[in-house]
VEXDREN-2710 file (C-alpha; in Angstrom, 1 decimal):
% VEXDREN-2710
k/r/px/py/pz
1/UNK/-19.1/181.8/-33.7
2/UNK/-21.7/179.2/-34.7
3/UNK/-22.7/179.7/-38.3
4/UNK/-25.2/176.9/-38.6
5/UNK/-28.6/178.1/-39.8
6/UNK/-31.4/178.2/-37.3
7/UNK/-33.8/175.4/-37.8
8/UNK/-37.5/175.7/-37.1
9/UNK/-38.2/174.0/-33.8
10/UNK/-40.2/170.8/-34.2
11/UNK/-44.0/171.2/-34.0
12/UNK/-45.4/170.0/-30.7
13/UNK/-46.2/166.3/-30.5
14/UNK/-49.3/165.6/-28.6
15/UNK/-49.3/162.8/-26.1
16/UNK/-50.9/159.6/-27.2
17/UNK/-53.2/159.6/-24.2
18/UNK/-54.6/163.0/-25.1
19/UNK/-55.2/161.9/-28.7
20/UNK/-56.9/158.7/-27.6
21/UNK/-59.2/160.8/-25.3
22/UNK/-60.0/163.2/-28.2
23/UNK/-60.8/160.3/-30.5
24/UNK/-63.0/158.6/-27.9
25/UNK/-64.8/161.8/-27.4
26/UNK/-65.2/162.4/-31.1
27/UNK/-66.5/158.8/-31.6
28/UNK/-69.0/159.5/-28.9
29/UNK/-70.0/162.7/-30.6
30/UNK/-70.3/160.9/-33.9
31/UNK/-72.3/158.0/-32.4
32/UNK/-75.0/160.5/-31.4
33/UNK/-76.0/160.7/-35.1
34/UNK/-77.1/157.0/-34.9
35/UNK/-78.8/157.3/-31.5
36/UNK/-80.8/160.4/-31.9
37/UNK/-82.7/161.4/-35.1
38/UNK/-82.0/165.0/-36.1
39/UNK/-79.0/165.2/-33.7
40/UNK/-78.0/168.8/-33.1
41/UNK/-74.9/169.6/-31.2
42/UNK/-73.1/172.8/-29.9
43/UNK/-70.8/172.6/-32.9
44/UNK/-73.9/172.8/-35.1
45/UNK/-74.6/176.3/-33.6
46/UNK/-71.3/177.4/-35.1
47/UNK/-72.1/175.6/-38.4
48/UNK/-75.5/177.3/-38.5
49/UNK/-74.1/180.8/-38.1
50/UNK/-71.5/180.0/-40.9
51/UNK/-74.3/178.5/-43.1
52/UNK/-76.6/181.5/-42.7
53/UNK/-73.8/184.0/-43.3
54/UNK/-73.3/182.4/-46.7
55/UNK/-76.8/183.2/-48.0
56/UNK/-76.5/187.0/-48.1
57/UNK/-72.9/186.9/-49.1
58/UNK/-73.6/184.8/-52.1
59/UNK/-76.9/186.5/-53.0
60/UNK/-75.1/189.0/-55.3
61/UNK/-74.6/186.1/-57.7
62/UNK/-78.3/185.3/-58.1
63/UNK/-81.0/183.3/-56.4
64/UNK/-79.5/179.8/-57.0
65/UNK/-76.1/180.9/-55.6
66/UNK/-77.9/182.5/-52.6
67/UNK/-79.5/179.1/-51.7
68/UNK/-76.2/177.3/-52.4
69/UNK/-74.2/179.9/-50.5
70/UNK/-75.2/178.5/-47.1
71/UNK/-73.9/175.0/-47.9
72/UNK/-70.8/176.4/-49.7
73/UNK/-69.8/178.5/-46.6
74/UNK/-70.6/175.6/-44.3
75/UNK/-68.0/173.6/-46.1
76/UNK/-65.6/176.3/-47.2
77/UNK/-64.9/177.7/-43.7
78/UNK/-63.7/174.4/-42.2
79/UNK/-61.8/173.6/-45.4
80/UNK/-60.0/176.9/-45.2
81/UNK/-59.0/176.0/-41.6
82/UNK/-58.0/172.5/-42.8
83/UNK/-55.7/173.9/-45.5
84/UNK/-54.2/176.5/-43.1
85/UNK/-53.3/173.9/-40.5
86/UNK/-52.2/171.4/-43.1
87/UNK/-49.7/173.8/-44.7
88/UNK/-48.3/174.7/-41.2
89/UNK/-48.2/171.0/-40.3
90/UNK/-50.3/171.4/-37.2
91/UNK/-51.5/167.8/-37.3
92/UNK/-54.1/167.6/-34.6
93/UNK/-55.7/170.9/-35.8
94/UNK/-56.0/169.7/-39.5
95/UNK/-57.2/166.3/-38.3
96/UNK/-59.9/168.0/-36.2
97/UNK/-60.9/170.2/-39.2
98/UNK/-61.2/167.0/-41.3
99/UNK/-63.6/165.7/-38.7
100/UNK/-65.4/169.1/-38.8
101/UNK/-65.8/168.9/-42.6
102/UNK/-67.2/165.4/-42.3
103/UNK/-69.6/166.5/-39.6
104/UNK/-70.9/169.3/-41.8
105/UNK/-71.6/166.8/-44.5
106/UNK/-73.6/164.7/-42.1
107/UNK/-75.8/167.8/-41.5
108/UNK/-76.0/168.3/-45.3
109/UNK/-77.1/164.7/-45.8
110/UNK/-79.7/165.0/-43.1
111/UNK/-81.2/168.1/-44.6
112/UNK/-81.0/166.5/-48.1
113/UNK/-83.2/163.7/-46.7
114/UNK/-85.6/166.3/-45.3
115/UNK/-85.9/168.1/-48.7
116/UNK/-88.9/165.9/-49.6
117/UNK/-90.8/166.1/-46.3
118/UNK/-89.6/169.5/-45.2
119/UNK/-90.4/168.6/-41.6
120/UNK/-87.2/170.0/-39.9
121/UNK/-87.5/173.5/-38.3
122/UNK/-85.9/176.3/-40.4
123/UNK/-84.9/179.8/-39.5
124/UNK/-87.1/181.1/-42.2
125/UNK/-87.7/181.1/-45.9
126/UNK/-87.6/178.2/-48.3
127/UNK/-85.8/174.9/-47.6
128/UNK/-82.3/175.2/-49.1
129/UNK/-81.9/171.6/-50.1
130/UNK/-85.4/171.3/-51.5
131/UNK/-84.8/174.4/-53.7
132/UNK/-81.4/173.2/-54.8
133/UNK/-82.3/169.6/-55.5
134/UNK/-85.5/170.8/-57.2
135/UNK/-83.6/173.1/-59.6
136/UNK/-81.1/170.3/-60.4
137/UNK/-84.0/167.8/-61.0
138/UNK/-82.7/165.6/-58.1
139/UNK/-85.5/166.1/-55.6
140/UNK/-86.9/162.6/-56.3
141/UNK/-83.4/161.2/-55.5
142/UNK/-83.0/163.1/-52.2
143/UNK/-83.1/159.9/-50.0
144/UNK/-80.5/158.2/-52.2
145/UNK/-78.3/161.3/-52.1
146/UNK/-78.6/161.5/-48.3
147/UNK/-77.5/157.9/-47.9
148/UNK/-74.5/158.3/-50.2
149/UNK/-73.4/161.5/-48.6
150/UNK/-73.8/160.1/-45.1
151/UNK/-71.9/156.9/-45.9
152/UNK/-69.1/158.6/-47.8
153/UNK/-68.5/161.3/-45.2
154/UNK/-68.8/158.8/-42.3
155/UNK/-65.9/157.1/-43.9
156/UNK/-64.0/160.4/-44.0
157/UNK/-64.7/160.9/-40.3
158/UNK/-63.4/157.4/-39.5
159/UNK/-60.3/158.1/-41.6
160/UNK/-59.8/161.4/-39.7
161/UNK/-60.0/159.6/-36.4
162/UNK/-57.7/156.8/-37.5
163/UNK/-55.1/159.4/-38.8
164/UNK/-55.3/161.2/-35.5
165/UNK/-54.5/158.0/-33.6
166/UNK/-51.8/156.8/-36.1
167/UNK/-50.1/160.2/-36.1
168/UNK/-50.1/160.1/-32.3
169/UNK/-48.5/156.7/-32.2
170/UNK/-46.0/157.7/-34.9
171/UNK/-44.9/160.8/-32.9
172/UNK/-44.9/159.1/-29.5
173/UNK/-44.3/155.3/-30.0
174/UNK/-45.4/153.1/-27.2
175/UNK/-42.6/151.1/-25.6
176/UNK/-44.3/148.1/-24.0
177/UNK/-41.1/146.6/-22.8
178/UNK/-40.3/149.5/-20.5
179/UNK/-43.7/149.2/-18.8
180/UNK/-43.3/145.4/-18.2
181/UNK/-40.0/145.7/-16.3
END
């Protein structure tokens, strides 16, 4: 009778071609932020529902937290998924969640920019970022904050895409010699 302990089976390694396709698609998705002002994607529909759910859930902690709740939830939900997949070592999933977090910050940066003009359409009520930045005496710095947030989280998105490719190469190394013969 074999008494060796059962080992967990290795987590599935995704093919490099699939990862490259995912990264190319995500780069295309990310590039839309530079092509179209106020870019809004299907993923933003999900983000919007999460964001809006945060307002009433955080309203029990006061008005400031009610306004902050949308942004907190918009960041917290993808972060929870990120941690869940990170702990379970489901690499592609946590890497996609890292991209999702970065994409949420791009939305946050864009609405921080709009806090001064308040030209973007809202679902109703007061502009979250205008309220928050105003109460933190940062409204006059909204444009600078937007730029800093956008650049920093753009770097995070690039890191997420690079990690996704690197992880794919590490799990499925390319053997150039076998293709030449």
